[in-house]
C-alpha positions as CSV (number, residue, x, y, z in Angstrom):
1,M,0.0,0.0,0.0
2,N,1.5,3.4,-1.0
3,K,1.4,6.6,1.0
4,T,-1.6,8.0,-0.9
5,Q,-3.7,4.8,-0.2
6,S,-2.6,4.9,3.5
7,L,-3.7,8.5,3.8
8,F,-7.0,7.7,2.2
9,G,-7.5,4.8,4.6
10,L,-6.8,7.2,7.5
11,L,-9.1,9.8,6.0
12,V,-12.1,7.4,5.9
13,S,-11.9,7.0,9.7
14,V,-12.9,10.7,10.0
15,F,-15.9,10.0,7.8
16,F,-16.8,7.2,10.2
17,F,-16.8,9.6,13.1
18,W,-19.2,12.0,11.3
19,G,-21.6,9.2,10.7
20,F,-21.5,7.8,14.2
21,V,-22.4,11.0,15.9
22,A,-25.0,12.1,13.3
23,A,-26.9,8.9,13.5
24,S,-26.6,8.6,17.3
25,N,-28.4,12.0,17.5
26,D,-31.5,10.3,16.1
27,I,-31.6,8.0,19.1
28,L,-31.1,10.8,21.6
29,I,-33.9,12.9,20.1
30,P,-36.9,10.6,20.9
31,V,-35.4,9.1,24.0
32,L,-34.6,12.5,25.6
33,K,-37.8,13.9,24.4
34,E,-39.7,11.5,26.6
35,A,-37.2,11.5,29.5
36,L,-37.0,15.3,29.7
37,Q,-40.7,16.0,28.7
38,L,-39.8,18.0,25.6
39,N,-42.0,19.1,22.6
40,N,-41.0,17.8,19.1
41,W,-39.4,21.1,18.3
42,Q,-37.4,21.2,21.5
43,S,-36.1,17.6,21.0
44,Q,-35.0,18.7,17.5
45,L,-32.7,21.2,19.1
46,I,-30.2,18.3,19.3
47,N,-29.9,18.3,15.5
48,F,-30.3,22.1,15.3
49,A,-27.3,22.7,17.5
50,F,-25.2,20.0,15.9
51,Y,-25.8,21.1,12.3
52,M,-26.0,24.8,12.9
53,A,-22.4,24.5,14.2
54,Y,-21.3,23.7,10.7
55,T,-22.5,27.1,9.5
56,V,-21.0,28.9,12.5
57,G,-17.7,27.1,11.9
58,S,-17.7,27.9,8.2
59,L,-18.5,31.5,8.8
60,A,-15.6,31.7,11.2
61,Y,-13.3,30.0,8.7
62,V,-14.3,32.4,5.9
63,S,-14.0,35.4,8.2
64,H,-10.5,34.4,9.2
65,A,-9.6,34.0,5.5
66,I,-10.9,37.5,4.6
67,I,-9.2,39.1,7.6
68,T,-5.8,37.4,7.2
69,K,-6.1,37.1,3.4
70,R,-5.1,33.5,3.7
71,D,-7.3,30.5,4.7
72,I,-6.3,28.1,7.5
73,I,-6.2,25.1,5.2
74,S,-3.8,26.7,2.7
75,R,-1.6,27.7,5.6
76,I,-1.4,24.5,7.7
77,G,-2.4,21.9,5.1
78,Y,-5.3,19.4,4.8
79,Q,-3.9,16.9,7.4
80,K,-3.2,19.5,10.2
81,G,-6.6,21.1,9.5
82,I,-8.3,17.8,10.0
83,A,-6.2,17.2,13.2
84,L,-7.3,20.6,14.5
85,G,-10.9,19.9,13.8
86,L,-10.7,16.5,15.6
87,T,-9.2,18.2,18.6
88,I,-12.1,20.8,18.8
89,S,-14.6,17.9,18.5
90,A,-12.9,16.1,21.4
91,V,-13.3,19.1,23.6
92,G,-17.1,19.0,22.9
93,T,-17.4,15.4,24.0
94,L,-16.0,16.4,27.4
95,L,-19.1,18.5,28.1
96,F,-21.0,15.3,28.3
97,L,-19.4,14.9,31.8
98,P,-21.1,18.0,33.4
99,A,-24.2,17.3,31.3
100,A,-24.5,13.9,32.9
101,A,-23.5,15.2,36.4
102,Y,-26.4,17.8,36.3
103,N,-28.7,16.0,33.9
104,S,-28.4,19.2,31.9
105,Y,-29.9,19.3,28.4
106,G,-28.1,22.7,27.9
107,F,-24.7,21.2,28.5
108,L,-25.5,18.3,26.1
109,I,-26.6,20.7,23.4
110,S,-23.5,22.8,23.9
111,G,-21.3,19.7,23.7
112,L,-22.8,18.6,20.4
113,F,-22.5,22.2,19.1
114,I,-18.7,22.1,19.8
115,V,-18.4,18.7,18.2
116,G,-20.1,20.1,15.1
117,L,-17.7,23.1,15.1
118,G,-14.8,20.6,14.8
119,F,-16.6,18.6,12.2
120,S,-17.1,21.8,10.1
121,L,-13.3,22.3,9.8
122,Q,-12.8,18.6,9.2
123,Q,-15.2,18.6,6.3
124,T,-13.8,21.7,4.8
125,A,-10.4,20.0,4.6
126,A,-11.5,16.3,4.1
127,N,-13.7,16.6,1.1
128,P,-11.2,18.3,-1.3
129,F,-8.5,16.2,0.3
130,A,-10.3,13.1,-0.8
131,I,-10.7,14.4,-4.3
132,S,-7.0,15.3,-4.4
133,L,-5.9,11.8,-3.5
134,G,-6.1,10.4,-7.1
135,T,-7.4,11.4,-10.5
136,P,-10.0,14.2,-10.6
137,E,-12.3,12.0,-12.7
138,K,-12.7,9.5,-9.8
139,G,-13.1,12.2,-7.2
140,S,-16.9,11.7,-6.9
141,Q,-16.4,7.9,-6.5
142,R,-13.8,8.4,-3.8
143,L,-16.2,10.6,-1.9
144,S,-18.9,7.9,-2.3
145,L,-16.4,5.3,-1.0
146,A,-15.5,7.4,2.0
147,G,-19.2,8.1,2.5
148,G,-19.8,4.3,2.6
149,I,-17.4,4.1,5.5
150,N,-19.2,7.1,7.0
151,N,-22.3,5.0,7.0
152,V,-20.7,2.1,8.8
153,G,-20.6,4.6,11.6
154,T,-24.2,5.6,11.0
155,T,-25.2,2.0,11.1
156,I,-23.6,1.0,14.3
157,G,-24.0,4.4,16.1
158,P,-27.7,4.0,16.9
159,L,-27.2,0.4,18.0
160,I,-24.3,1.2,20.3
161,I,-26.1,4.2,21.9
162,A,-29.3,2.2,22.3
163,Y,-27.2,-0.6,24.0
164,A,-25.5,2.0,26.2
165,I,-29.0,3.2,27.3
166,F,-31.0,0.0,27.5
167,G,-28.4,-2.8,27.8
168,G,-28.9,-6.2,26.2
169,L,-32.0,-7.7,24.6
170,G,-35.0,-7.5,26.9
171,D,-33.1,-5.6,29.7
172,N,-34.4,-2.4,31.1
173,E,-36.5,-1.6,28.1
174,N,-38.7,0.8,30.1
175,K,-35.9,2.2,32.3
176,L,-35.9,5.9,33.2
177,V,-33.3,7.4,30.9
178,T,-30.9,10.2,31.9
179,I,-28.0,11.8,30.1
180,D,-25.7,9.9,32.4
181,D,-26.6,6.8,30.4
182,V,-24.9,8.1,27.2
183,K,-21.8,9.9,28.6
184,I,-19.4,7.0,28.4
185,P,-19.6,6.3,24.6
186,Y,-19.3,10.0,23.9
187,V,-16.2,10.4,26.1
188,L,-14.6,7.3,24.5
189,L,-15.4,8.8,21.1
190,G,-13.5,12.0,22.2
191,V,-10.5,9.8,23.0
192,A,-10.7,8.3,19.6
193,F,-10.8,11.8,18.1
194,L,-7.6,12.7,19.8
195,F,-5.8,9.5,18.7
196,V,-6.7,10.0,15.0
197,A,-5.8,13.7,15.3
198,L,-2.3,12.7,16.4
199,L,-2.0,10.4,13.4
200,F,-3.0,13.1,11.0
201,Y,-0.7,15.7,12.6
202,N,2.3,13.3,12.2
203,S,1.3,12.0,8.8
204,G,4.3,13.7,7.3
205,R,2.7,14.8,4.1
206,K,2.6,18.4,3.2
207,N,-0.4,20.3,2.1
208,Q,-1.8,18.7,-1.1
209,H,-4.0,21.6,-2.0
210,G,-2.6,23.1,-5.2
211,K,-0.3,20.1,-6.0
212,T,-2.3,17.1,-6.9
213,V,-5.3,18.6,-8.5
214,F,-4.6,22.3,-8.8
215,S,-1.6,24.4,-9.7
216,E,0.6,26.1,-7.1
217,Q,-1.2,28.8,-5.1
218,N,0.0,32.0,-3.5
219,E,-1.2,33.3,-0.2
220,N,-4.2,35.1,-1.7
221,S,-5.4,32.2,-3.8
222,D,-8.7,31.8,-2.0
223,L,-9.6,35.4,-2.6
224,I,-8.2,35.9,-6.1
225,D,-8.9,33.8,-9.2
226,Q,-5.3,33.4,-10.5
227,T,-6.4,32.6,-14.0
228,D,-7.5,36.1,-14.7
229,G,-6.7,38.1,-11.6
230,I,-10.4,38.9,-11.0
231,K,-11.5,38.9,-7.4
232,F,-13.8,35.9,-6.5
233,K,-17.4,36.7,-6.9
234,L,-20.1,34.2,-5.9
235,S,-22.4,35.5,-8.6
236,N,-20.0,34.4,-11.3
237,Y,-20.5,30.8,-10.3
238,P,-24.2,29.7,-10.5
239,Q,-23.1,26.1,-10.0
240,L,-21.8,27.1,-6.6
241,Y,-24.5,29.4,-5.3
242,L,-27.3,27.1,-6.5
243,G,-25.2,24.2,-5.2
244,M,-25.2,25.9,-1.8
245,L,-29.0,25.7,-1.7
246,A,-28.8,22.1,-3.0
247,I,-26.5,21.1,-0.1
248,F,-28.9,23.0,2.3
249,F,-31.9,21.0,1.1
250,Y,-30.0,17.7,0.7
251,V,-28.7,17.7,4.2
252,G,-32.1,19.0,5.3
253,V,-34.1,16.1,3.9
254,E,-31.5,13.5,5.1
255,V,-31.3,14.8,8.6
256,A,-35.0,15.7,9.0
257,T,-36.2,12.3,7.8
258,G,-33.8,10.4,10.1
259,G,-34.4,12.7,13.0
260,N,-38.2,12.4,12.9
261,L,-38.3,8.7,12.0
262,G,-38.0,7.6,15.6
263,E,-41.0,9.9,16.6
264,F,-43.0,8.5,13.7
265,L,-42.3,4.9,14.8
266,K,-43.3,5.7,18.4
267,K,-46.4,7.8,17.7
268,V,-47.8,6.2,14.6
269,E,-46.6,2.6,14.7
270,G,-46.4,2.2,18.5
271,F,-42.7,1.3,18.8
272,S,-40.8,1.5,22.1
273,D,-37.7,3.6,22.4
274,K,-35.5,0.5,22.2
275,N,-37.3,-1.3,19.4
276,M,-37.1,1.7,17.1
277,A,-33.2,1.8,17.2
278,P,-32.7,-0.9,14.5
279,Y,-35.0,0.9,12.1
280,V,-33.1,4.2,12.6
281,A,-29.9,2.2,12.1
282,L,-31.4,0.7,8.8
283,Y,-32.2,4.2,7.6
284,W,-28.5,5.2,8.0
285,A,-27.3,1.8,6.7
286,S,-29.3,2.5,3.6
287,L,-27.0,5.4,2.9
288,M,-24.1,3.0,3.2
289,I,-25.8,0.5,0.8
290,G,-26.2,3.2,-1.8
291,R,-22.7,4.6,-1.4
292,W,-21.1,1.2,-1.7
293,A,-23.0,0.6,-5.0
294,S,-21.6,3.9,-6.3
295,A,-18.1,2.9,-5.1
296,A,-18.0,-0.1,-7.5
297,S,-16.5,2.3,-10.1
298,I,-13.3,2.5,-7.9
299,V,-13.2,-1.2,-6.9
300,S,-13.0,-2.3,-10.6
301,S,-12.1,-0.7,-13.9
302,T,-13.6,-3.2,-16.3
303,K,-17.2,-2.8,-17.3
304,Q,-18.2,-6.4,-16.6
305,N,-16.6,-6.5,-13.1
306,K,-17.9,-3.0,-12.3
307,L,-21.5,-4.2,-13.0
308,F,-20.9,-7.3,-10.8
309,F,-19.7,-5.2,-7.9
310,K,-22.6,-2.7,-8.3
311,F,-24.9,-5.6,-7.3
312,L,-22.6,-7.3,-4.8
313,L,-21.4,-4.4,-2.7
314,P,-24.8,-3.2,-1.7
315,Y,-25.7,-6.6,-0.4
316,I,-22.4,-6.8,1.5
317,A,-23.4,-3.5,3.1
318,F,-26.8,-4.9,3.9
319,G,-25.0,-7.9,5.4
320,V,-23.0,-5.5,7.6
321,F,-26.3,-4.1,9.0
322,L,-27.7,-7.6,9.6
323,L,-24.5,-8.6,11.3
324,S,-24.5,-5.6,13.5
325,L,-28.1,-6.4,14.6
326,Y,-27.1,-10.0,15.4
327,I,-24.0,-8.9,17.4
328,S,-26.0,-6.3,19.4
329,G,-28.7,-8.9,20.3
330,N,-31.5,-7.4,18.1
331,P,-33.8,-9.6,16.0
332,Y,-33.0,-9.4,12.3
333,Q,-35.6,-11.6,10.6
334,E,-38.1,-8.7,10.2
335,F,-35.6,-6.8,8.1
336,L,-35.0,-9.5,5.5
337,N,-37.7,-8.2,3.2
338,Y,-35.6,-5.1,2.7
339,F,-33.4,-7.4,0.6
340,F,-35.8,-6.8,-2.3
341,I,-35.6,-3.0,-2.1
342,V,-31.8,-2.9,-2.2
343,P,-31.6,-3.6,-6.1
344,V,-33.5,-0.4,-6.7
345,I,-30.5,1.7,-5.9
346,T,-28.2,-0.4,-8.0
347,I,-30.5,-0.1,-11.1
348,A,-30.8,3.7,-10.6
349,D,-27.0,3.9,-10.2
350,I,-26.5,2.0,-13.5
351,L,-29.0,4.2,-15.3
352,S,-27.2,7.3,-14.2
353,K,-24.0,6.2,-15.9
354,D,-21.8,7.8,-13.2
355,D,-23.1,11.2,-14.4
356,P,-23.5,13.4,-11.2
357,A,-26.3,15.5,-12.6
358,K,-28.3,12.5,-13.9
359,Q,-27.8,10.6,-10.7
360,L,-28.9,13.5,-8.6
361,F,-32.1,13.8,-10.7
362,L,-33.0,10.1,-10.7
363,F,-32.4,9.7,-6.9
364,S,-34.4,12.9,-6.2
365,L,-37.4,11.5,-8.0
366,L,-37.1,8.2,-6.2
367,G,-36.8,10.1,-2.9
368,I,-40.1,12.0,-3.6
369,L,-41.8,8.7,-4.5
370,A,-40.5,7.0,-1.3
371,L,-41.7,9.8,1.0
372,I,-45.2,10.0,-0.6
373,I,-45.6,6.2,-0.2
374,G,-44.5,6.5,3.4
375,I,-46.9,9.3,4.1
376,F,-49.9,7.6,2.7
377,S,-49.1,4.0,3.8
378,S,-48.9,2.2,7.1
379,G,-47.2,-0.8,8.6
380,T,-44.1,-2.4,7.0
381,V,-44.7,-0.7,3.7
382,G,-44.8,2.8,5.1
383,I,-41.8,2.2,7.4
384,F,-39.6,0.7,4.7
385,A,-40.6,3.6,2.4
386,F,-39.4,6.1,4.9
387,V,-36.3,4.1,5.6
388,S,-35.5,3.8,1.8
389,V,-35.1,7.6,1.7
390,G,-31.7,6.8,3.0
391,L,-30.9,4.9,-0.2
392,F,-31.9,7.8,-2.3
393,C,-29.9,10.3,-0.3
394,S,-26.8,8.1,-0.3
395,T,-24.8,9.6,-3.1
396,L,-26.3,13.1,-3.3
397,W,-23.5,14.7,-1.3
398,P,-20.7,13.8,-3.8
399,C,-23.0,14.5,-6.7
400,I,-23.8,18.0,-5.5
401,F,-20.2,18.7,-4.2
402,T,-18.8,17.7,-7.6
403,L,-21.2,19.8,-9.6
404,A,-21.0,22.8,-7.3
405,T,-17.1,22.9,-7.3
406,K,-16.7,22.2,-11.0
407,N,-14.7,24.9,-12.8
408,L,-13.9,26.8,-9.6
409,G,-10.2,26.3,-10.1
410,K,-8.2,27.9,-7.3
411,N,-11.3,29.0,-5.6
412,T,-12.2,25.4,-4.8
413,T,-11.3,25.6,-1.1
414,K,-13.4,28.7,-0.6
415,G,-16.2,27.1,-2.5
416,S,-15.9,24.0,-0.3
417,S,-16.1,26.2,2.8
418,L,-19.3,27.8,1.5
419,L,-20.8,24.4,0.8
420,I,-20.0,23.1,4.3
421,M,-21.7,26.2,5.7
422,M,-25.0,25.1,4.1
423,I,-25.0,21.9,6.2
424,M,-27.2,24.1,8.4
425,G,-30.0,22.8,6.3
426,G,-30.0,19.8,8.7
427,A,-30.6,22.2,11.5
428,I,-33.3,24.3,9.8
429,M,-35.3,21.6,8.1
430,S,-35.2,19.3,11.2
431,L,-36.6,22.1,13.4
432,T,-39.1,23.0,10.7
433,Q,-40.4,19.5,10.5
434,G,-40.5,19.3,14.3
435,V,-42.6,22.5,14.5
436,L,-45.0,21.2,11.9
437,A,-45.3,17.8,13.7
438,D,-46.4,19.7,16.8
439,I,-49.4,21.2,14.9
440,P,-52.3,18.8,15.4
441,A,-53.7,19.3,11.9
442,I,-50.4,18.1,10.4
443,G,-48.8,15.8,12.9
444,I,-45.7,13.7,12.5
445,R,-47.0,11.8,9.4
446,Y,-47.7,14.8,7.1
447,S,-44.6,16.7,8.4
448,F,-42.6,14.5,6.0
449,F,-43.8,16.7,3.1
450,V,-40.9,18.9,4.2
451,G,-38.6,16.3,2.6
452,V,-40.7,16.2,-0.6
453,A,-40.1,19.9,-1.0
454,C,-36.4,19.4,-0.5
455,F,-36.2,16.7,-3.2
456,I,-38.1,18.9,-5.7
457,Y,-35.4,21.6,-5.5
458,L,-32.6,18.9,-5.9
459,A,-34.3,17.7,-9.1
460,Y,-34.4,21.2,-10.4
461,Y,-30.7,21.8,-9.5
462,A,-29.7,18.6,-11.4
463,T,-31.6,19.7,-14.5
464,R,-30.2,23.2,-14.4
465,M,-26.6,22.0,-14.0
466,K,-27.0,19.5,-16.9
467,K,-28.0,22.3,-19.2
468,Q,-25.3,24.7,-17.9
469,F,-22.4,22.4,-18.3
470,K,-23.6,21.2,-21.7
471,T,-23.6,24.9,-22.8
472,Q,-20.1,25.5,-21.4
């Protein structure tokens, strides 16, 4: 294994962390809602604080770049930028100690906010770093592969947190939950953050920005387009400013659907807090399934083998989910029917022909269909329909990121920071759906129309970009 492959292997561990925390939030939301007697919108403050931190972090990053006329990543490099972000996130996990000591929702929210601040810097560096570790043509697939590892974290995160709260199968299912029940996994996660930060800090590879994908930069490169000396103007890049909205709505529908799924299972389907955890895990595992299907383009270069892996890898990912259920002591038989839904994502991926715009359009239409079926159905059909939204969100991040940063040249780092800022969509749309769910005339079921609206914009963005790049 060469140095580039080793760095990519280390990089995917960071993607794992993002997934673990994001999915674990979806267990904390319904559990703490009941334990602390919160409204829907108050429980959604968990996601609001976590994802709004991305925007605050990105604004701080951009402000620093404007004031100093040089961004942090260009100065210290991708690896040290990721290391700094991991250290900030580790500090956030420490707040779970006073949160547990005083059973304080405020300390918990503050801790997740600081974790999100660190993730903001990590993502600003990690996404372009992943693209730079190889040929630009495969950049989207590398992000999908890293995203697949991200969803290993999202798959086991809810199960681990549920185990930390309730213990083994049949144990303490109706126990009185406190924040003290979740402090240990989050503190241990902080220790892992620091360990990986140390590895990145000592990775010994200098800043790749401007060397692997882009030409050499000077200190003002994020503020000046070096190709023509014109100062960077967002209005000159419709793919970027429309892509910012696309990231907003994509993260919005992904987070809001997952964040409200637990409440839907409890209020509509009558699930207990513990029994809903595997379904939340399957939602996030669905993102892993879809991303592993897309990653087949990296695993094999021949057309025949690529097709084989596009069908095989999603089922391996589904097997990881089933194995995680078995290991954690949860029944897995009721999830076997999802086996027949998995090929939908592979067929859609094949039809997209690795075209980011086409894939974004197809997956958005499928997402709309899944949400509508979920809203107007009940039982297993409705549940699996909502869960399958994870499949159709699976590769939207690399698709949008690739389209939005196309032709930005030396402004790519700044564009990346602006895109990361729009992760606040997860905060805004989750809170919006929570507010709507508290309105009796709408309720939790019809609040999922928020996701339908998000997918409609994403389909529009895909169509607009297809036309724009064809013209260029």
